[in-house]
N, C-alpha and C positions, 0 to 999 in steps of 0.2 A: 504494500500500500504506500502510495507516494505521501511524503510529508505535507501537511496542510500549510498553505501560505498564511501570511499575516491576516489577510482579509477573512479567510475561513476560520482561523483560530480565534480572532478577537471580535468578529462581528456576526457571522452567520451562525445559526443555531447548530449545535452539535447533534449529529444523528446518532441516536442510541443504537447499540448493537441488537441484533435479532435475539429473541429469547432462546436459550438453550433447552430449557425444560419443554418437553413435548406437549404437555398440557397447556402451557402458556403460548406456545407456537400455534396450537390448534385454536386457542381462544383468540389470538391476534388475527388468524385467518378468517374466523367467523365474524369478528368485529369489522374487518376490512370489506366484507361483502356489501355493506351498506354505505352509500355515498355520504350520508350525513355523518357517519362515524369518521370516515376519512377526512372530511372537512373539519370536523371538530378537533380531530387529532392534530391536523396541520396548524390550525389556529392556536391551540393551546401550546403546541411546540414553539411556534413563532412568538406568541405573547410571553412566553417564559424565557426569552432569549435576550442577550445584550443588544442584538440588532433592533429589537423593539424599543429598548431604552434609548439607543442612539437616534433612531428615527424621531422619537418624541422630543428629544433635546433639540434636534434640528428644527422640527416643526414649531415648537414653542418659541425657539429663538427667532426664527424667521417671522412668525406671526407677530411677535412683539417688536422685533427689530425693523421690519418693513412697515410697521404701523397699519396692519390690516384693519384693526379697529382700535378705538381709544380705550384707555383705562376706564372702567373696571373689567373689560374683556368679557362682556355678557355672552356673545356668541361662542367664544372659545370655552367659556365655562360650561355652556350648554352642551357643546360637542364633547368635551371631556367627561361630563356627567353621563351622557348617553354611552360613551365608550366604556365607562366604569361599570355601568349596568350590564352591558354585554360581556365584558371581561369577567365580572363576578359569576355570571352564568357559565362561562367557559371553565372557570375554576371549579365550580361544582360538577360540571361534566367530567373534568379531569379527575376529581376525587371519586366520582362514581366509577370511572374506568379503573382507577387504582384499587377500589374496593372489590370490583369484579375480579381483578387479577388475584388479589389476596384470597378471595373465595375459591377460585380455581385451584390455587396452590393448596389451600386448606383441605379441599375435597380430595385432591390427589394424595396428600399426606395421610388423610383418614383411611382411604382405600389401602394404602401401603401398610399402615398400622394394623388394619384388620387382617390383611394377608399375612403379615409377619406373625400376628397372634395365632392365626390358624397353623402356620408352619411351626411355631413354638409348641403348640399343643401336640402336633404330630411328633415332634422330636421328643417331647416328654413321654408320650405313649411308647415310642420306640425304646427310650431309655428304661422305662419300667419293664418292658418286655425283655430287654437284655439283662436287667437285674434279676428278674424272675428266672430266666434261663441259667444265669450264672449260679444262682442259689440251687437250682435243680442239679446242675453239673457238680457243684461242691458236695451236695447231699449224696449224689450217686457215687462220687469218688470216695466219700467217707464210708459208705456201705460196702463198696468193693474192698476198701482197705481193711475193714473189720472182718470180712469174710476171708481175706487172704491170711490174716493173723490166725483165724480159726483153723485153717487148713494145714498149718505147720504141724509136723509130727511132735508128739510130746517129748520133752527133754531137749529139744532144740530151740528153746526160746531165748537163747543168749547169742550174743554176737562175738565173733572172733575178729580181733583187729590184726 
């Protein structure tokens, strides 16, 4: 990937990497199916960037500097108020989008926990079966050992080193 130039680095919005999590990738694909979601995503991405700030600094500076209207800037105030109303709506849209992503992740984690719980139960069952078989083998070995001792001829119950 080529290094970003100064314009891209300091002015243009940074493009976020694509999600790695398959559930998030699927959620992003579903969200992108609707034009209104794509528009809202673009607007919130731009409104949350330094380019947005720089444009407003230039706009306000030119508006005041070129004397588009006299103080107290009634038209500018109205325009900025309307913009604030729309931007607050886009902030809420962005929060809803973030909540939806968190819910997708939480749902996936819950499915994983349930699956792991099921696997853990299976492993415990297998461990209990192995323990039961081990006890049976030990009991069998003890019985065989007792019978071996009984089969020795009398008088030969000592060991010679």
